[in-house]
C-alpha positions as CSV (number, residue, x, y, z in Angstrom):
1,M,83.7,176.3,79.0
2,P,84.9,176.6,82.6
3,E,84.9,179.9,84.0
4,V,88.0,182.3,84.8
5,F,88.6,183.1,88.3
6,S,89.9,186.7,88.8
7,Y,90.7,188.2,92.0
8,E,92.3,191.4,93.4
9,F,94.3,191.4,96.6
10,K,94.4,194.7,98.6
11,T,96.2,193.5,101.9
12,P,99.0,194.8,104.1
13,A,101.3,191.9,102.6
14,F,100.5,192.0,98.9
15,T,98.5,194.2,96.4
16,G,97.8,192.9,93.0
17,K,95.6,190.6,90.9
18,T,95.4,187.0,89.7
19,S,93.4,185.6,86.9
20,F,93.4,181.9,86.1
21,N,90.9,179.2,84.5
22,T,89.2,176.9,87.0
23,G,88.5,173.8,84.7
24,L,90.2,170.6,84.2
25,F,93.6,170.8,82.7
26,I,93.5,167.8,80.1
27,D,95.7,167.6,76.9
28,G,96.8,171.0,77.3
29,K,93.4,172.8,77.4
30,F,91.2,173.9,80.4
31,V,87.8,172.1,80.1
32,D,84.7,171.2,82.0
33,G,84.3,167.9,83.9
34,S,82.4,165.4,82.0
35,T,79.7,165.9,84.3
36,K,79.8,169.8,84.1
37,E,79.8,169.7,88.0
38,T,81.7,172.0,90.1
39,F,82.6,172.3,93.9
40,E,83.3,175.1,96.3
41,V,86.5,176.4,97.3
42,L,86.7,178.1,100.8
43,N,88.7,180.9,102.4
44,P,90.0,179.1,105.9
45,A,90.5,182.7,107.3
46,N,86.7,183.3,107.3
47,G,85.1,180.3,105.8
48,K,83.5,181.8,102.9
49,L,83.4,181.1,99.2
50,I,86.6,182.0,97.2
51,T,85.1,180.4,94.0
52,K,83.8,177.2,92.5
53,I,85.9,175.0,90.1
54,A,85.3,172.2,87.9
55,R,84.8,168.7,89.5
56,G,86.5,165.9,87.7
57,T,85.4,162.1,87.8
58,A,86.6,158.7,86.9
59,Q,85.9,159.3,83.2
60,D,87.8,162.6,83.0
61,V,91.0,160.5,84.6
62,D,90.3,158.0,81.5
63,I,90.3,160.9,79.0
64,A,93.3,162.3,80.5
65,V,95.2,159.0,80.7
66,K,94.5,158.8,76.9
67,A,95.8,162.2,76.1
68,A,99.1,161.3,78.5
69,Q,99.8,158.2,76.7
70,R,99.3,160.1,73.2
71,A,101.7,162.3,74.4
72,Y,104.3,159.8,75.8
73,D,104.2,158.1,72.6
74,T,104.7,161.0,70.2
75,V,106.0,163.9,71.8
76,W,107.7,163.1,75.4
77,G,109.3,160.0,76.8
78,L,111.9,158.9,74.5
79,N,110.6,161.4,71.7
80,T,112.1,164.2,73.8
81,S,115.7,164.6,74.9
82,G,116.8,165.2,78.6
83,R,118.4,168.6,77.3
84,D,114.9,169.7,75.9
85,R,113.2,168.5,79.1
86,G,115.5,170.5,81.5
87,I,115.0,173.7,79.3
88,L,111.3,173.5,79.9
89,L,111.6,172.8,83.6
90,N,113.7,175.7,84.0
91,R,111.4,177.8,81.9
92,L,108.5,177.0,84.5
93,A,110.8,177.9,87.2
94,N,111.5,181.3,85.7
95,L,107.7,181.7,85.2
96,C,107.1,180.9,88.8
97,E,110.0,183.4,90.0
98,A,108.5,186.3,87.9
99,R,105.0,185.9,89.5
100,R,106.2,184.9,92.9
101,D,104.2,187.0,95.1
102,E,101.1,186.4,93.2
103,I,101.5,182.7,93.2
104,A,102.0,183.1,97.0
105,A,99.0,185.2,97.5
106,V,96.7,182.7,95.9
107,E,98.6,180.1,98.1
108,S,97.8,182.0,101.3
109,L,94.1,182.8,100.4
110,D,93.4,179.0,99.6
111,N,95.5,177.4,102.1
112,G,95.7,179.8,105.1
113,K,99.4,179.9,105.6
114,T,100.9,183.4,106.3
115,F,102.1,185.2,103.3
116,F,105.8,185.0,104.3
117,W,105.9,181.1,104.3
118,S,103.9,181.1,101.1
119,Q,106.6,183.2,99.4
120,D,109.1,180.6,101.0
121,D,107.3,177.8,99.4
122,V,107.1,179.3,96.0
123,N,110.9,179.8,96.2
124,A,111.2,176.1,97.2
125,S,109.1,175.1,94.4
126,L,110.8,176.7,91.8
127,N,114.3,175.8,92.9
128,T,113.0,172.1,92.9
129,F,111.8,172.7,89.3
130,R,115.4,173.9,88.6
131,Y,117.2,171.1,90.4
132,Y,115.3,168.6,88.4
133,G,115.9,170.7,85.2
134,G,119.6,169.9,85.9
135,W,118.9,166.5,86.2
136,A,117.0,165.7,83.0
137,D,120.0,165.0,81.0
138,K,122.2,163.3,83.6
139,N,120.1,160.4,84.7
140,H,122.5,157.8,82.8
141,G,122.7,153.9,82.7
142,T,126.1,152.1,83.1
143,T,128.3,149.5,81.2
144,I,128.8,146.3,83.0
145,E,131.8,144.1,82.4
146,T,131.0,140.7,81.9
147,T,133.4,138.9,79.4
148,N,135.1,139.9,76.1
149,D,132.4,138.5,74.1
150,Q,129.6,140.6,75.4
151,L,128.8,144.4,75.4
152,V,126.3,145.1,78.3
153,Y,124.9,148.4,79.4
154,T,121.8,149.8,81.3
155,R,119.3,152.3,80.0
156,H,117.3,154.4,82.5
157,E,114.0,155.0,80.7
158,P,110.6,156.5,81.7
159,I,108.0,154.4,83.2
160,G,105.2,156.1,81.1
161,V,101.9,157.6,82.5
162,V,102.2,158.4,86.1
163,G,99.6,159.4,88.5
164,Q,100.4,161.7,91.8
165,I,98.1,162.8,94.3
166,I,99.2,165.7,96.6
167,P,98.0,167.0,99.8
168,W,96.7,170.4,101.0
169,N,99.3,171.4,103.5
170,F,101.9,172.4,100.9
171,P,100.1,172.6,97.7
172,L,102.5,174.0,95.2
173,M,105.6,172.7,96.9
174,M,104.2,169.1,96.7
175,L,103.2,169.6,93.2
176,S,106.8,170.6,92.4
177,W,108.2,167.5,94.4
178,K,106.0,165.4,92.5
179,I,106.1,166.6,88.8
180,G,109.8,167.8,88.9
181,P,111.4,164.1,88.8
182,A,108.5,162.7,86.7
183,L,109.1,165.2,84.0
184,A,112.8,165.3,84.1
185,T,112.9,161.5,83.5
186,G,110.5,161.6,80.6
187,N,107.2,160.6,82.1
188,T,103.6,161.8,81.5
189,V,101.5,163.0,84.5
190,I,98.0,162.7,85.8
191,L,97.9,165.1,89.2
192,K,95.1,165.5,91.3
193,P,95.4,168.3,93.9
194,S,93.5,168.4,97.1
195,E,90.0,169.4,96.8
196,Y,90.8,172.0,99.8
197,T,93.6,173.7,97.9
198,P,93.5,173.4,94.3
199,L,94.0,176.9,93.3
200,S,97.9,177.1,93.0
201,A,97.8,173.8,91.0
202,L,95.5,175.4,88.4
203,L,97.7,178.5,88.2
204,A,100.7,176.4,87.9
205,A,98.8,174.7,85.1
206,Q,98.6,178.0,83.4
207,L,102.3,178.4,83.7
208,I,102.9,174.9,82.2
209,Q,100.7,175.9,79.1
210,E,103.1,179.2,78.8
211,A,106.2,177.3,79.5
212,G,105.8,175.3,76.3
213,F,105.2,171.9,77.6
214,P,103.5,169.6,74.8
215,P,99.7,169.1,75.5
216,G,99.1,165.9,77.4
217,V,102.6,165.9,79.2
218,V,100.7,167.2,82.3
219,N,97.1,166.9,83.1
220,I,95.6,168.2,86.3
221,I,92.2,166.7,87.4
222,N,90.3,168.6,90.3
223,G,88.2,166.3,92.3
224,F,87.8,164.1,95.4
225,G,89.5,161.1,96.4
226,I,86.5,158.9,96.3
227,D,86.4,159.1,92.5
228,V,89.4,160.8,90.9
229,G,92.0,159.5,93.4
230,Q,90.4,156.1,93.4
231,R,90.4,156.0,89.6
232,I,94.3,157.2,89.5
233,A,95.2,154.3,92.0
234,D,93.4,151.5,90.3
235,H,93.6,152.8,86.4
236,M,95.2,149.9,84.5
237,D,96.9,152.1,82.2
238,I,98.8,154.2,85.0
239,E,101.9,152.3,85.7
240,K,102.9,154.4,88.8
241,V,101.4,156.2,91.4
242,A,102.8,158.6,94.2
243,F,101.0,159.8,97.1
244,T,101.6,162.2,100.0
245,G,98.9,162.3,102.6
246,S,97.8,160.1,105.7
247,T,98.8,156.6,106.4
248,L,95.2,155.5,106.3
249,V,94.6,156.8,102.7
250,G,98.3,155.4,101.9
251,R,97.1,152.0,102.5
252,K,94.0,152.4,100.3
253,I,96.2,153.5,97.6
254,M,98.5,150.5,97.9
255,E,95.8,148.2,98.0
256,A,94.3,149.6,94.9
257,A,97.6,149.6,93.1
258,A,98.1,146.0,94.1
259,K,94.5,144.7,93.0
260,S,94.8,146.5,89.7
261,N,98.1,146.2,87.6
262,L,100.7,146.2,90.6
263,K,101.6,149.5,89.7
264,N,104.8,151.2,91.2
265,V,103.9,153.1,94.5
266,T,105.9,155.9,96.5
267,L,104.2,157.0,99.7
268,E,105.1,159.9,102.0
269,L,102.8,159.4,104.8
270,G,102.2,160.6,108.3
271,G,104.5,161.3,111.2
272,K,104.8,161.8,114.9
273,S,108.5,163.0,115.1
274,P,110.3,163.0,118.3
275,N,112.6,166.5,119.1
276,I,115.1,165.6,121.8
277,I,116.5,168.5,123.7
278,F,119.6,167.3,125.9
279,D,120.8,169.2,129.0
280,D,124.0,170.5,127.0
281,A,121.9,172.0,124.2
282,D,121.9,175.7,123.6
283,L,118.5,176.5,125.2
284,D,117.7,179.7,123.5
285,K,118.5,178.0,120.1
286,A,116.5,174.9,121.2
287,V,113.4,177.1,122.2
288,D,113.3,178.9,118.9
289,W,113.8,175.6,116.6
290,A,111.4,173.5,118.7
291,A,108.7,176.3,118.2
292,H,109.7,176.3,114.5
293,G,109.4,172.5,114.7
294,I,105.8,172.4,116.0
295,Y,104.3,175.4,114.9
296,Y,105.7,175.9,111.4
297,N,102.9,175.7,108.9
298,H,100.3,175.9,111.7
299,G,101.5,172.3,112.9
300,Q,100.1,171.0,109.8
301,T,103.3,169.3,108.7
302,C,104.1,165.6,108.5
303,C,107.4,166.1,110.0
304,A,106.3,168.3,112.9
305,G,108.4,167.8,115.9
306,S,105.1,167.3,118.0
307,R,106.8,164.8,120.8
308,I,109.2,167.3,122.6
309,F,111.5,165.2,124.9
310,V,113.5,167.5,127.3
311,H,116.2,166.5,129.7
312,A,115.1,166.8,133.3
313,K,117.9,169.1,134.4
314,I,116.6,171.8,132.0
315,Y,113.0,170.9,131.6
316,D,111.4,173.5,133.9
317,E,113.5,176.3,132.2
318,F,112.7,175.0,128.6
319,L,109.3,174.8,129.6
320,K,109.3,178.6,131.1
321,R,111.1,179.9,127.8
322,F,108.9,177.9,125.3
323,T,105.9,178.9,127.0
324,E,106.9,182.5,126.6
325,K,107.8,182.0,123.0
326,S,104.5,180.3,122.1
327,Q,102.5,183.1,124.1
328,K,104.2,185.7,121.8
329,M,103.0,184.1,118.5
330,V,100.5,186.1,116.5
331,V,97.6,184.0,115.2
332,A,95.8,186.3,112.7
333,D,94.8,186.6,109.1
334,P,97.6,185.3,106.8
335,F,98.1,188.6,105.1
336,S,98.3,190.5,108.5
337,E,101.5,192.4,109.3
338,G,103.6,190.5,111.9
339,V,101.4,187.4,111.6
340,D,103.0,184.0,112.8
341,Q,100.1,181.5,112.2
342,G,97.1,181.6,110.2
343,P,94.1,179.6,110.1
344,Q,93.7,175.7,109.5
345,V,93.2,174.5,106.5
346,S,89.5,173.7,106.7
347,K,86.8,173.3,109.2
348,A,87.1,169.5,109.1
349,Q,90.9,170.0,110.1
350,F,90.0,172.5,112.7
351,D,87.4,170.1,114.3
352,R,90.0,167.3,114.4
353,I,92.5,169.1,116.3
354,M,90.1,170.4,118.7
355,S,88.8,167.1,119.3
356,Y,92.3,165.8,120.2
357,I,92.8,168.7,122.4
358,A,89.7,167.6,124.2
359,V,90.8,164.0,124.3
360,G,94.3,165.1,125.9
361,K,92.3,166.7,128.7
362,E,90.0,163.9,129.3
363,E,93.0,161.3,129.2
364,G,94.5,163.3,132.0
365,A,97.0,165.4,130.4
366,T,97.7,169.1,131.5
367,C,96.8,171.7,128.9
368,H,99.5,174.0,130.0
369,M,98.7,176.7,127.5
370,G,96.4,177.3,124.5
371,G,93.9,174.7,123.6
372,S,91.2,177.4,122.5
373,R,90.0,178.8,119.1
374,V,90.9,182.3,118.3
375,G,88.2,184.6,117.1
376,S,84.7,183.9,116.0
377,E,85.2,183.2,112.4
378,G,87.9,181.3,110.4
379,Y,89.6,178.2,111.6
380,F,92.0,179.8,114.0
381,I,93.5,177.8,116.9
382,Q,96.0,178.9,119.7
383,P,99.7,177.3,119.8
384,T,98.9,174.7,122.5
385,I,101.3,172.8,124.9
386,F,100.3,169.8,126.9
387,T,102.5,168.5,129.7
388,D,102.2,165.6,132.4
389,V,101.4,163.3,129.5
390,Q,101.7,159.4,129.5
391,P,102.9,157.1,126.7
392,H,99.7,155.5,126.1
393,M,97.7,158.8,125.5
394,R,96.5,159.4,122.1
395,I,98.0,163.0,121.9
396,V,101.3,161.1,122.3
397,R,100.7,158.3,120.0
398,E,98.5,159.8,117.0
399,E,99.3,162.4,114.4
400,I,97.3,165.6,115.3
401,F,98.3,167.7,112.4
402,G,98.1,171.1,114.2
403,P,99.7,173.4,116.4
404,V,99.8,170.9,119.5
405,G,102.9,169.9,120.9
406,V,103.5,167.4,124.1
407,L,106.3,168.0,126.4
408,I,108.0,164.8,128.0
409,K,110.8,164.8,130.5
410,F,113.8,162.1,130.2
411,D,116.7,161.8,132.1
412,D,118.6,158.6,130.7
413,D,120.4,158.8,127.1
414,D,119.8,155.2,126.5
415,D,115.9,155.2,127.5
416,I,115.3,158.3,125.4
417,I,116.2,156.3,122.3
418,H,113.5,153.8,123.1
419,K,110.8,156.5,123.9
420,A,111.7,158.3,120.8
421,N,111.3,155.3,118.5
422,D,108.3,154.1,120.3
423,T,106.0,154.8,117.5
424,V,104.4,153.3,114.4
425,Y,105.8,156.4,112.3
426,G,109.6,157.2,111.3
427,L,109.3,160.2,109.1
428,A,111.8,162.6,110.8
429,A,113.3,163.7,114.1
430,A,115.4,166.4,115.7
431,V,118.4,166.3,118.4
432,F,119.7,169.2,120.3
433,S,123.1,169.2,121.9
434,E,126.4,171.1,121.8
435,N,128.3,167.9,122.2
436,I,128.3,166.8,118.5
437,G,129.2,163.0,119.5
438,R,126.3,162.8,121.5
439,A,124.0,164.3,118.9
440,L,125.3,161.9,116.2
441,T,125.1,158.8,118.1
442,T,121.6,159.6,119.1
443,A,120.9,160.6,115.4
444,H,122.1,157.2,113.9
445,K,119.9,155.2,116.6
446,L,116.8,157.0,115.6
447,K,114.5,155.3,113.3
448,A,113.6,158.2,111.0
449,G,114.3,159.1,107.4
450,T,115.5,162.4,108.5
451,V,117.2,163.6,111.5
452,W,118.1,167.2,112.1
453,V,120.8,168.2,114.4
454,N,120.6,171.6,116.0
455,S,117.4,172.6,113.9
456,T,114.2,171.5,112.6
457,N,111.9,171.4,109.2
458,K,114.7,172.5,106.8
459,L,114.5,170.8,103.4
460,H,116.5,171.2,100.2
461,P,115.7,169.9,96.7
462,G,118.8,167.8,96.7
463,V,118.3,166.1,100.2
464,P,116.1,163.0,100.0
465,F,113.1,163.0,102.1
466,G,110.8,160.0,103.4
467,G,110.1,157.7,106.0
468,Y,110.8,154.6,108.0
469,K,108.1,152.1,109.0
470,Q,104.3,153.5,108.5
471,S,105.5,156.8,107.4
472,G,106.1,155.8,103.8
473,I,107.8,153.8,101.1
474,G,110.5,155.6,98.8
475,R,112.1,158.8,98.7
476,E,111.2,162.4,97.6
477,L,113.8,164.9,96.4
478,G,117.3,164.4,95.5
479,E,118.9,161.9,93.2
480,Y,117.0,159.1,95.1
481,A,113.5,160.4,93.6
482,L,114.7,159.8,90.2
483,V,114.4,156.0,90.9
484,N,110.9,156.4,91.7
485,Y,110.0,157.4,87.9
486,T,112.8,155.1,86.0
487,A,112.6,151.8,84.4
488,V,116.1,150.2,84.1
489,K,116.6,148.1,80.9
490,S,119.5,145.8,80.5
491,V,120.8,145.5,77.1
492,Q,123.3,142.4,76.2
493,V,124.9,142.4,72.8
494,N,126.5,139.4,71.5
495,L,130.1,140.0,70.3
496,G,131.3,136.3,70.1
497,L,129.3,134.1,72.3
498,T,128.7,130.8,71.1
499,L,126.3,128.0,72.2
């Protein structure tokens, strides 16, 4: 039997206990993996061991798929009403709300984000469950007029067993974005959390049990992309795969899906989002939002506003205020009082960010501030600003996924559109101007799935999120996400047709 992880928090931000199973969650039970192997989960604040959890394999995915198919055929799918699915999703939301601070503490321990923002993630997650709980009995087909001799209508039916692979930057929130619409529409789920941040998914599995979801409806397989992720992508009995992560891995997921059973694919991938500050912007607000745009979640955000374009007339003043704002940010343990930024999620991510900072300097950019490690343990990095950058530089073109922003001067409204769109990505963008006409004209010309006007990084369960170009395929959230998990069937009834 897998072990139970128990932990007592004694921090300025939270005092309390948590306890949950560390096994794979298959067919409503926590079990050991087929090989009995485990892997380590580390605390990014100090690099030390938190616990070990069961490691799943391709064989475990096979077992989970059989359980999910059995549940779909007997107790879920077309066998459970939308009303009842909605009740269970709302029950899950209520359980998350009741244990909000405990879940947030687990997220901060595992991921390194500040406790305040982990609380925000839990709120966003339970609101997503409630949102899709409301949709569960409202995803209807339509009646279509053809002739008086036919009755034609469509049905929105679940796809069946779906696979979902989520990242480490927003572990619980990404779980809610994935399973919310999938369960609302009647699908059963095989979900792989990131090997870096699996703990909140295991705690969520416990809550799914408590909420009363039938066994096999949700299955959570801890493990690595090389075996668990690959098996989800190429499994012949998984009819749909949803992935959030890097564009590189997204290509592999798409290839595996195509080479297996041509499964339906949705991808939410990388970004290099432009943040455009016009000369008529409210400068204080623009500085605050720009800081949020790049430093939110320690810069580990696919929609981070990492390319900050500032009009030449206000560039010097903006840089001065933005520097002051950045220098005041407190980088420390995520449970500390007054902390703004915790550690990066892992040593691998820490090393990746530091390598980009080194590349920026080597290519001739000016490291205006930051660029160094904070402390002697854990994976903390100073908020970092580069100036004097050129369009060809890697720090301008490639996704860094850390607290590193580049400031770029512009002076022409038309040219800034070209510069902002000069990227292989198209996930998000932001525009700052007190002239709403100017802001909207710019927003409509940007090739991005989301454009914020006078704000950054604000999301809502009802608003679709996804990218243009190499930032992905399909949309998360909102009514649009239901399409990802729905098969449309046309039914044509002969009332008087003759040959």
